[in-house]
N, C-alpha and C positions, 0 to 999 in steps of 0.2 A: 832828288831821295836814293836813299840805297837802293842799289836793280836789284828784283823776284831774286839774286842767285846768290843774293850776302849771306852767311852762313852767322846767325846769330846764336847764341848763351844765350838760356833767360836762367836766373839763377835765385830760388827762393823756396823758403825752408816748408812754404804750406802751399801742397799741390793746386790747390783750388787756384790761387795766384798763376802761378806755372801757368793754369790748365786757361786762362782766363789772358793773361800777355798770348799767351801762345794763339791762343783763339784770333786775339786780335793781328796777331801779325799774321795768321793765313788770312783773312780778309783783306791784307793786305795786299796779299801776293805773295809774300815769302815760303818757301815751301823747308828750307834748309834750319832745320830751329834745335838746336840741343838743349839739353836742361840736366842742373844739378844745385839739389836741396841744401846746398852752406858753400861757400869761401874758399875750404879745400877740396871739395870733389872739383867745382869750378875749374879751379887752378890745372887741377889735372886733367881737364877736359883742355882746357889751353892748351898744358904738354903736349899734348897725345893728339893734336892737329894742328903741332907748330913744325908744319909740312908744306911745302908749295903744293895747292890746288883743294887743302883741305885746313889751311888757318881760317880762325873764328877772326869772322873779320867788327861782329858788332857784341859788344854785351851790354843787358838789359837787367840789374841786379837790385836785390831788395837789399837795403840798410842794415838791418836789425833780422840776425840770424847766428846758429848753434854754433861752435866750433871757428869761423870764422865770418867776423862783421863782412857788410860790403864794404865797409869803408877800410878796412885788413887787405879785404881782397883787391879792394881797389890799389893800394900804399904799393901790395906785390909785387899787382902786376906793374905796374909803372916804373920799378925798379928794372925790368926785362927790358934790353935794350929792341926789343922787336914789337913788343907790345908798346914803348914810350906814347904812341898814338893809336892806339886802337879806340876808337870811341868808345865809352863805358857812360850808362846812365845808371844812376841810383833811383831806384824806388823809394818809397819810404811812407811812413805813417806822422816821421818827426818834421816837423818845419821850425825846429830854432834858428835864430840867428848866427847861431856859435857852430851849430853842424853845420851849417851851410856853408861855410866860412869855410868849418874843416874840411869837407868835402871838397870846396872849390880848390883850395891850396894844394890837397893832396890829385888833383889833376881830373877833376870829375868834367863830362866834356857837358852832361846836362844830371838835372835833379829834378825827379819828379814826387809830385805829394800825391801819395792815394787817400784816397777813391781814387782816379781820373776816368772821363771821359774817353770813348774812342777819339773823336775828333783830335781833342789838346794832343791825347800822345801820339795823334799822325802827326801831329803840327811838330811838336819837341822832337821825333824823328827825322823829322825838315830841316830844324834846330841843324840836331847835329848831325848829318850829313852836310848841311854849308859849314859849318864849323871845321869841321877834317875838310872839306874840298875846296878851301876858300873858294866861295860860292858867293 
Protein backbone atom coordinates (compact mmCIF):
# COMPACT_ATOMS: atom_id res chain seq x y z
CA UNK A 1 0.00 0.00 0.00
CA UNK A 2 1.09 3.59 -0.56
CA UNK A 3 3.04 4.83 2.48
CA UNK A 4 1.42 7.54 4.69
CA UNK A 5 3.98 10.07 3.38
CA UNK A 6 2.64 9.75 -0.20
CA UNK A 7 1.85 13.09 -1.82
CA UNK A 8 -1.60 12.77 -3.38
CA UNK A 9 -3.39 15.09 -5.80
CA UNK A 10 -7.22 15.00 -5.71
CA UNK A 11 -8.88 16.60 -8.74
CA UNK A 12 -12.62 17.25 -9.01
CA UNK A 13 -14.71 20.26 -9.98
CA UNK A 14 -17.11 19.58 -7.09
CA UNK A 15 -15.70 20.66 -3.69
CA UNK A 16 -17.95 18.15 -1.89
CA UNK A 17 -16.46 15.25 -3.85
CA UNK A 18 -12.93 16.53 -3.23
CA UNK A 19 -13.73 16.72 0.48
CA UNK A 20 -15.18 13.19 0.44
CA UNK A 21 -12.04 11.78 -1.23
CA UNK A 22 -9.71 13.81 1.02
CA UNK A 23 -11.54 12.64 4.15
CA UNK A 24 -11.30 9.04 3.00
CA UNK A 25 -7.57 9.45 2.37
CA UNK A 26 -7.07 11.11 5.77
CA UNK A 27 -8.95 8.24 7.43
CA UNK A 28 -6.46 5.91 5.74
CA UNK A 29 -3.58 7.90 7.29
CA UNK A 30 -2.52 10.17 4.41
CA UNK A 31 -1.48 13.70 5.33
CA UNK A 32 -0.04 15.27 2.17
CA UNK A 33 -3.08 15.92 0.00
CA UNK A 34 -3.20 18.57 -2.71
CA UNK A 35 -6.36 19.52 -4.55
CA UNK A 36 -7.40 21.06 -7.85
CA UNK A 37 -10.77 21.94 -9.39
CA UNK A 38 -9.93 20.84 -12.94
CA UNK A 39 -7.25 19.29 -15.12
CA UNK A 40 -5.59 22.62 -15.90
CA UNK A 41 -5.10 23.46 -12.22
CA UNK A 42 -3.94 19.90 -11.57
CA UNK A 43 -1.37 20.02 -14.37
CA UNK A 44 -0.06 23.31 -12.97
CA UNK A 45 0.29 21.71 -9.50
CA UNK A 46 2.15 18.73 -10.97
CA UNK A 47 4.60 21.04 -12.74
CA UNK A 48 5.00 23.30 -9.70
CA UNK A 49 5.78 20.31 -7.44
CA UNK A 50 8.00 18.43 -9.91
CA UNK A 51 11.12 18.79 -7.74
CA UNK A 52 12.78 16.24 -5.44
CA UNK A 53 10.97 15.88 -2.13
CA UNK A 54 7.80 17.59 -3.40
CA UNK A 55 6.77 15.34 -6.31
CA UNK A 56 3.15 14.24 -6.37
CA UNK A 57 3.11 10.44 -6.22
CA UNK A 58 -0.56 9.60 -6.84
CA UNK A 59 -3.37 11.32 -8.76
CA UNK A 60 -7.06 10.69 -8.11
CA UNK A 61 -9.06 12.61 -10.69
CA UNK A 62 -12.66 13.02 -11.74
CA UNK A 63 -13.35 12.42 -15.43
CA UNK A 64 -16.00 15.06 -16.19
CA UNK A 65 -14.69 18.54 -15.43
CA UNK A 66 -14.72 21.93 -17.18
CA UNK A 67 -11.65 23.40 -18.94
CA UNK A 68 -9.73 20.07 -19.01
CA UNK A 69 -11.36 16.71 -18.36
CA UNK A 70 -9.73 13.97 -16.31
CA UNK A 71 -9.06 11.98 -19.48
CA UNK A 72 -7.40 14.97 -21.17
CA UNK A 73 -5.39 15.54 -17.98
CA UNK A 74 -4.32 11.88 -17.96
CA UNK A 75 -3.21 12.12 -21.60
CA UNK A 76 -1.15 15.25 -20.82
CA UNK A 77 0.42 13.53 -17.81
CA UNK A 78 1.42 10.48 -19.84
CA UNK A 79 3.28 12.62 -22.41
CA UNK A 80 5.72 13.93 -19.78
CA UNK A 81 8.72 11.63 -19.15
CA UNK A 82 8.61 12.21 -15.36
CA UNK A 83 4.97 11.10 -15.15
CA UNK A 84 4.74 8.14 -17.53
CA UNK A 85 4.52 5.78 -14.53
CA UNK A 86 2.68 8.13 -12.13
CA UNK A 87 -0.17 6.18 -10.49
CA UNK A 88 -3.38 7.72 -11.84
CA UNK A 89 -6.94 6.82 -10.78
CA UNK A 90 -9.97 8.13 -12.69
CA UNK A 91 -13.21 8.61 -10.75
CA UNK A 92 -16.39 8.89 -12.75
CA UNK A 93 -20.08 8.25 -12.87
CA UNK A 94 -19.56 6.85 -16.37
CA UNK A 95 -19.27 3.11 -16.79
CA UNK A 96 -19.65 2.72 -20.55
CA UNK A 97 -17.33 0.08 -21.99
CA UNK A 98 -15.96 2.49 -24.65
CA UNK A 99 -14.97 5.01 -21.99
CA UNK A 100 -13.28 2.38 -19.84
CA UNK A 101 -11.36 1.22 -22.92
CA UNK A 102 -10.36 4.78 -23.80
CA UNK A 103 -9.06 5.36 -20.25
CA UNK A 104 -7.07 2.10 -20.32
CA UNK A 105 -5.54 2.98 -23.69
CA UNK A 106 -4.59 6.41 -22.30
CA UNK A 107 -2.66 4.73 -19.48
CA UNK A 108 -4.97 4.95 -16.48
CA UNK A 109 -3.82 2.89 -13.48
CA UNK A 110 -7.34 2.26 -12.16
CA UNK A 111 -10.90 3.28 -12.92
CA UNK A 112 -13.48 3.78 -10.16
CA UNK A 113 -17.20 4.39 -10.66
CA UNK A 114 -18.89 6.83 -8.27
CA UNK A 115 -20.38 6.45 -5.78
CA UNK A 116 -17.92 4.10 -4.12
CA UNK A 117 -17.68 2.51 -0.68
CA UNK A 118 -14.72 3.27 1.59
CA UNK A 119 -13.55 -0.35 1.53
CA UNK A 120 -13.74 -0.52 -2.28
CA UNK A 121 -11.76 2.74 -2.50
CA UNK A 122 -9.03 1.31 -0.28
CA UNK A 123 -8.91 -1.95 -2.24
CA UNK A 124 -8.56 -0.07 -5.54
CA UNK A 125 -5.64 1.95 -4.11
CA UNK A 126 -3.98 -1.27 -2.93
CA UNK A 127 -4.33 -2.59 -6.48
CA UNK A 128 -2.78 0.56 -7.94
CA UNK A 129 0.13 0.31 -5.48
CA UNK A 130 0.70 -3.34 -6.42
CA UNK A 131 0.53 -2.57 -10.15
CA UNK A 132 3.07 0.26 -9.96
CA UNK A 133 5.38 -1.56 -7.57
CA UNK A 134 5.20 -4.95 -9.31
CA UNK A 135 4.00 -6.64 -6.11
